[in-house]
C-alpha positions as CSV (number, residue, x, y, z in Angstrom):
1,M,-26.2,-35.2,-30.1
2,R,-26.3,-34.7,-26.3
3,K,-22.5,-34.1,-26.3
4,R,-22.8,-31.6,-29.1
5,I,-25.5,-29.7,-27.3
6,L,-23.5,-29.6,-24.1
7,G,-20.5,-28.5,-26.0
8,V,-22.4,-25.6,-27.6
9,A,-23.8,-24.6,-24.3
10,L,-20.4,-24.6,-22.7
11,C,-19.0,-22.4,-25.5
12,L,-21.9,-20.1,-25.2
13,A,-21.4,-19.8,-21.5
14,L,-17.7,-19.0,-21.9
15,T,-18.5,-16.5,-24.6
16,Q,-21.0,-14.8,-22.3
17,T,-18.6,-14.7,-19.4
18,A,-15.9,-13.1,-21.6
19,A,-18.5,-10.6,-22.9
20,E,-19.6,-9.8,-19.4
21,A,-16.0,-9.1,-18.4
22,A,-15.4,-6.9,-21.3
23,Q,-18.5,-4.8,-20.4
24,K,-17.6,-4.4,-16.7
25,Q,-15.2,-1.8,-15.4
26,V,-13.4,-2.4,-12.1
27,R,-12.5,0.8,-10.2
28,L,-9.5,0.4,-7.9
29,A,-8.9,3.2,-5.4
30,Y,-5.4,3.7,-3.9
31,V,-3.1,6.2,-2.2
32,E,-0.1,7.3,-4.3
33,W,2.4,5.7,-1.9
34,A,5.1,3.5,-3.4
35,D,3.7,0.2,-2.1
36,A,0.2,1.0,-3.2
37,V,1.4,1.9,-6.7
38,V,3.1,-1.5,-7.0
39,A,0.2,-3.5,-5.7
40,T,-2.5,-1.6,-7.6
41,N,-0.6,-1.9,-10.9
42,I,-0.1,-5.6,-10.5
43,L,-3.7,-6.2,-9.7
44,K,-4.9,-3.9,-12.5
45,Q,-3.0,-5.9,-15.1
46,V,-4.1,-9.3,-13.6
47,L,-7.8,-8.2,-13.9
48,E,-7.2,-6.8,-17.4
49,E,-5.9,-10.2,-18.5
50,K,-9.3,-11.6,-17.5
51,G,-11.0,-9.1,-19.8
52,Y,-12.0,-6.4,-17.4
53,R,-11.5,-2.7,-18.0
54,V,-9.7,-1.4,-15.0
55,K,-9.5,2.2,-13.8
56,A,-7.0,3.0,-11.1
57,I,-8.1,6.0,-9.0
58,P,-5.4,7.9,-6.9
59,L,-6.9,9.5,-3.8
60,A,-6.0,10.7,-0.4
61,A,-6.4,8.0,2.3
62,A,-9.7,9.3,3.7
63,A,-11.1,9.7,0.2
64,M,-10.0,6.2,-0.7
65,W,-11.9,4.6,2.2
66,Q,-14.9,6.8,1.5
67,A,-15.0,5.9,-2.2
68,V,-15.2,2.1,-1.4
69,A,-17.8,2.7,1.3
70,T,-20.0,4.7,-1.1
71,G,-19.5,2.3,-4.1
72,D,-17.7,5.0,-6.1
73,A,-14.8,2.5,-6.1
74,D,-15.1,-1.3,-6.3
75,A,-12.0,-2.2,-4.2
76,S,-8.7,-1.1,-2.8
77,V,-5.6,-3.0,-1.8
78,A,-4.0,-0.1,0.1
79,A,-5.7,-0.2,3.6
80,W,-3.3,-0.2,6.5
81,L,-4.6,-1.8,9.7
82,P,-5.0,-1.9,12.6
83,I,-3.2,1.4,13.5
84,T,-2.4,3.6,10.5
85,Q,-5.9,3.8,9.0
86,G,-7.8,2.2,11.9
87,A,-9.9,5.4,12.4
88,Y,-11.3,5.1,8.9
89,Y,-12.2,1.5,9.4
90,D,-14.0,2.2,12.7
91,K,-16.0,4.8,11.0
92,L,-16.9,3.0,7.8
93,K,-16.7,-0.8,8.6
94,N,-20.5,-1.3,8.3
95,R,-20.5,0.3,4.8
96,L,-17.8,-1.8,3.1
97,E,-16.2,-5.3,3.3
98,L,-12.8,-5.9,4.7
99,I,-11.5,-8.9,2.8
100,G,-8.3,-9.2,4.7
101,P,-4.5,-8.8,4.5
102,N,-2.6,-8.8,1.1
103,V,0.7,-7.9,2.8
104,T,1.7,-9.0,6.3
105,G,4.7,-7.8,8.3
106,A,4.1,-4.2,7.5
107,K,5.2,-1.5,10.0
108,I,5.2,2.3,10.5
109,G,7.4,4.5,12.6
110,W,10.4,6.8,12.5
111,V,13.6,5.8,10.7
112,V,17.2,7.0,10.8
113,P,20.3,6.0,8.9
114,A,21.7,2.7,10.3
115,S,25.0,4.6,11.2
116,S,23.1,7.0,13.5
117,T,23.8,6.8,17.2
118,L,20.1,7.5,17.9
119,D,18.4,4.2,18.8
120,S,15.1,5.3,20.4
121,I,12.5,7.9,20.0
122,E,13.2,8.9,23.6
123,D,16.8,9.9,22.6
124,L,15.3,12.9,20.8
125,R,14.3,14.5,24.1
126,T,17.8,15.6,24.6
127,R,19.4,15.2,21.2
128,S,17.0,16.8,18.8
129,A,19.6,19.2,17.6
130,E,21.4,16.3,15.9
131,V,18.5,16.2,13.4
132,G,17.9,19.9,13.2
133,G,14.9,19.7,15.6
134,Q,12.8,18.1,12.8
135,V,11.1,14.9,11.8
136,I,10.6,14.9,8.1
137,G,7.1,13.6,7.2
138,I,4.7,13.1,4.3
139,D,1.2,14.3,3.4
140,P,-0.8,15.9,6.3
141,G,-3.5,13.6,7.6
142,A,-1.7,10.4,6.7
143,G,-1.9,7.8,9.5
144,V,1.8,7.8,10.1
145,M,1.6,11.6,10.5
146,R,-1.2,11.4,13.0
147,K,0.8,8.9,15.0
148,S,3.9,11.1,14.7
149,E,2.0,14.0,16.2
150,A,0.9,11.7,19.1
151,A,4.5,10.6,19.6
152,I,5.9,14.1,19.8
153,K,3.3,14.9,22.5
154,E,3.6,11.6,24.4
155,Y,7.4,11.6,24.5
156,G,7.6,15.4,25.1
157,L,9.9,16.0,22.2
158,P,11.3,19.4,21.2
159,V,10.9,18.6,17.5
160,K,8.8,19.9,14.6
161,L,7.0,17.6,12.3
162,V,7.5,18.8,8.7
163,D,4.8,17.7,6.3
164,G,5.2,17.2,2.6
165,S,4.9,14.1,0.5
166,D,6.5,10.7,0.0
167,A,8.7,12.2,-2.7
168,T,9.9,15.2,-0.5
169,M,10.6,12.9,2.4
170,T,12.6,10.4,0.4
171,S,14.5,13.3,-1.3
172,A,15.5,14.7,2.1
173,L,16.6,11.2,3.2
174,K,18.6,10.7,0.0
175,D,20.4,14.0,0.6
176,A,21.2,13.2,4.2
177,V,22.5,9.8,3.4
178,R,24.7,11.2,0.6
179,Q,26.1,13.9,2.9
180,K,26.4,11.4,5.8
181,K,24.1,13.6,8.0
182,N,21.7,12.4,10.6
183,I,18.0,12.7,9.9
184,V,14.7,11.3,11.2
185,V,11.9,10.6,8.7
186,T,8.4,9.0,8.9
187,A,8.6,5.6,7.4
188,W,6.7,2.4,6.7
189,T,7.5,-1.1,5.5
190,P,7.2,-2.1,2.7
191,H,9.0,0.9,1.1
192,W,11.7,1.0,-1.6
193,M,14.0,3.1,0.7
194,F,14.8,0.0,2.7
195,A,16.1,-1.7,-0.5
196,R,18.1,1.4,-1.4
197,Y,19.6,2.6,1.9
198,D,20.8,1.0,5.2
199,L,18.2,2.2,7.7
200,K,16.8,1.4,11.1
201,Y,13.6,2.1,13.0
202,L,13.9,4.0,16.2
203,A,12.6,2.0,19.2
204,D,9.2,3.0,20.3
205,P,8.9,2.0,24.0
206,K,5.4,3.6,24.4
207,K,4.1,1.7,21.3
208,I,2.7,4.9,19.8
209,F,3.2,3.4,16.4
210,G,1.9,0.0,17.4
211,D,3.3,-3.4,16.5
212,D,3.3,-5.0,13.1
213,E,0.6,-3.9,10.7
214,S,-0.9,-5.4,7.6
215,V,-1.9,-3.9,4.2
216,N,-5.5,-5.0,3.5
217,T,-7.9,-5.4,0.7
218,L,-11.3,-3.6,0.8
219,A,-14.4,-4.2,-1.4
220,R,-17.6,-2.3,-1.8
221,K,-20.8,-4.0,-0.6
222,G,-22.2,-6.2,-3.2
223,L,-19.0,-6.8,-5.2
224,K,-19.1,-10.5,-4.4
225,E,-22.5,-10.9,-6.0
226,D,-21.8,-8.5,-8.9
227,M,-18.4,-9.6,-9.9
228,P,-17.6,-13.0,-8.3
229,E,-14.5,-13.6,-10.4
230,V,-13.0,-10.2,-9.4
231,Y,-13.9,-10.9,-5.7
232,G,-12.3,-14.3,-5.9
233,I,-9.0,-12.8,-7.2
234,L,-9.1,-10.1,-4.5
235,Q,-9.5,-12.8,-1.8
236,K,-6.3,-14.6,-3.1
237,F,-4.2,-11.5,-4.0
238,K,-1.1,-11.6,-1.8
239,L,2.4,-10.1,-2.0
240,S,5.4,-10.3,0.3
241,V,7.2,-7.3,1.8
242,K,10.4,-8.2,-0.2
243,E,8.4,-8.6,-3.4
244,E,6.9,-5.1,-3.1
245,E,10.1,-3.5,-2.0
246,S,12.0,-5.0,-5.0
247,V,9.4,-3.7,-7.5
248,M,9.3,-0.3,-5.7
249,A,13.1,0.0,-6.0
250,E,12.7,-0.7,-9.8
251,N,10.1,2.1,-10.0
252,E,12.6,4.6,-8.6
253,E,15.1,4.0,-11.4
254,R,15.4,6.7,-14.0
255,G,12.8,6.3,-16.7
256,A,10.9,3.5,-14.9
257,N,7.3,2.9,-15.7
258,P,5.2,1.3,-12.9
259,S,3.0,-0.5,-15.5
260,E,6.1,-2.1,-17.1
261,T,7.7,-3.1,-13.8
262,A,4.4,-4.7,-12.8
263,A,4.2,-6.6,-16.1
264,R,7.8,-7.9,-15.5
265,W,6.9,-9.1,-12.0
266,I,3.8,-10.8,-13.3
267,A,5.8,-12.6,-16.0
268,A,8.4,-13.7,-13.5
269,N,5.7,-15.0,-11.1
270,R,3.2,-16.5,-13.4
271,A,2.4,-19.5,-11.3
272,T,1.6,-17.3,-8.3
273,V,-0.5,-15.0,-10.4
274,D,-2.4,-17.9,-12.0
275,G,-3.1,-19.2,-8.6
276,W,-5.1,-16.1,-7.7
277,S,-7.8,-16.9,-10.2
278,K,-8.1,-20.6,-9.5
């Protein structure tokens, strides 16, 4: 009788946990950068497997941090620290929780084709004409863009920083590589372009872009108490640079769907994924 009662209680508890999960929505904020799209889609599907309704919310970087700080988003796995988005963390660190890195060995800076004779940012002081006097950037206000503006000033470079988007930057890079022309673009690792093209970072003697970065997981205050299972998965969620770059490269293929590439990665890495929820 005692065993039957315990069994019924256990079944009821499991049923209630599943019901709770079904009723709870997890809101994931992210920036529509190639790496964040990969990580967010993988995490979204992992949480959905646990019975959660997951809403992925694309935002600009500043708005992403603000959404987690105000509780309008539950978490994000797209926070670049300590340099790229360090200003947002300094401003909001008391209003959110920094869980920690989910990707290590990340980096930001300026990139050129590996065949380029440019080796250092300093080379652009006298050779900017080789790249049309331009550095091709992404969306204004992004961390790598702010650091690019600082680099132009600190190195005294006669170049113009051209803003745009991840898509316009990679399109310009693709055209330059195809035409075997020199070009400087803002870049970060992990990014699919390193899996697609032979590239190199320009040396940064003044360390304007800092050293290695990490991509971090953020959570709103109270998430650990409200959704302990979700919080536990966020704590263990980790990807390598190579893993992200390989999925990013798949996403760039014609007709690719980020949800489908994430699902394939999950299926191929089931042991790793299951370990996030143990």
